[in-house]
N, C-alpha and C positions, 0 to 999 in steps of 0.2 A: 467619355462619349458625348459626341456632339451629336447636333442636328439643326437645321436650318428650312424655314420655313413658314409659314402664315400660322395663325390660331385660327381655326375657321369654328369652334364649339368649344363653347365651355357648357361644363357639365354641374349638374347640381352637386354642392358640397355633403360631404355626409360627418356627421359625426356620432360620438359615443364617449364612454367612462370605459377604461381600460378595468381587466376584469383583475390582473398580476397588479396595477402598481392603486388605484383607483380613480385613477386620474383622468381628465378630459382630454379627449383629443379632436380634432379635425383637418378634413382630408378634401383637395378643391382637382376635379378633373379637369385636364382641359385636349384636345386634339388641334394636334399640329401633322400642315398640307407641305411638303416640298415642293419644291420652284422646279421639278425636272421637267425633263419631255415625257416620262412617266410617273405623275404623281405618288409621292407617298403618303400616306399616312399616319400617325402613333398617336395613342391615348395615352397621357402620363400626368401622375401626380404629383402633386405640393401636399407636404406632410408637416401642419402645426399653421395655427394661425397668424401667429409673427412673420415667416415666411411669403403664407397667401398673399396676408395687407402689406408688407416687403414688394411681392414681386407686382402686382395687380394687373392680371395680365386677362387682357380686353382680345373680345375677337378684331379680326383685322389686322392685327399688329404684324411684324414681322418682326423675328427675333431666334437667338440660337441659343438652346436650349442643353445645359450641361447634364448630364442622368446619370443614372445607375439604374443597372440592370440583376432582378434578383429573384428568386423563387420563393417559393415554400409550399410546402406537403400542409393537408389538411383531411384530416378522415380518409386518406388514401393516393386523394388526388393534392398534383403540384399546380400551380398557380404561378405566374409571371409577375412582376411586380416592375412599373418602371416610372423611377422618381425621378424627381428634378430637386437639384441641388443648387443650382443658379442657370438667369436667366440673361441675355446682352441679345437687348432692342435695336431695333432698324441697324442692325451692321452690312445690308447686303441692298438699305435702300436705294443706292445709288445704282444699282444690278439693272442690266436691261429686261424687260416684260421677256418673261417665258425662258432667261436664261437659265441653267441648271446654277443652281447654288449648293454645294458642300463643303462644311465646316472645316475650313483648313487649306482647301483648294481656291488658286488662285483665279479672279473670275477672268474670263477670253473675253476678250474685246470682241465687239458686236462684228456679225458678218459683214464682208464689204457688199457693196449692190451687185446686181449679176450683171455680169459685162457683156455689150451691144454681141461678140463670137462665142460661138456656142462651146463651152469646154474641152469637147470631141478633138477640134480642129488645132488647140494648142496641146493638146497631146502628144508627145513624139507616140507613131507608129509598132508595132510589133513585130518582126519578122515572125513570121509561121513555116518558112523552111528547116527544115531539119540541116547538121554542119555537112551533109556533102551538096547541099547546093538547090536539090531536085524537092518538089513539096512531093511529100509521101502519105499517101491516101492507104494505104495499107494498113495503118495504125488506127483507122478511125473505126468506129464499135457498130456502122451500119453501111 
């Protein structure tokens, strides 16, 4: 899955040692906010020192994040995991401010400026008479 937006937070890295293999691990978490009319936020993780260094994600960057969603059970409770496996920077840098950004969807052109005439004047009038020709007020609920 892909999601495009701006990085609004870089959370502290977590690290430890695997109980199963004994090897060291490191996870970095980030918060991405979409640039839609009603923005959504997603917290995702990057697992592994090499990926964290290669991605080098900074606050304020616009990017598309490719991620996997998985859930695991621990002590009878379920937890979601959203892990990024690829990031693409500045994908929508040329998009107008406030325009919705959806990965894989074309970006619409900016809206035309307001016309001098109201939009209602340009719309055709709707005929409110029934097929008989005379208006029928008996169908009104009041």
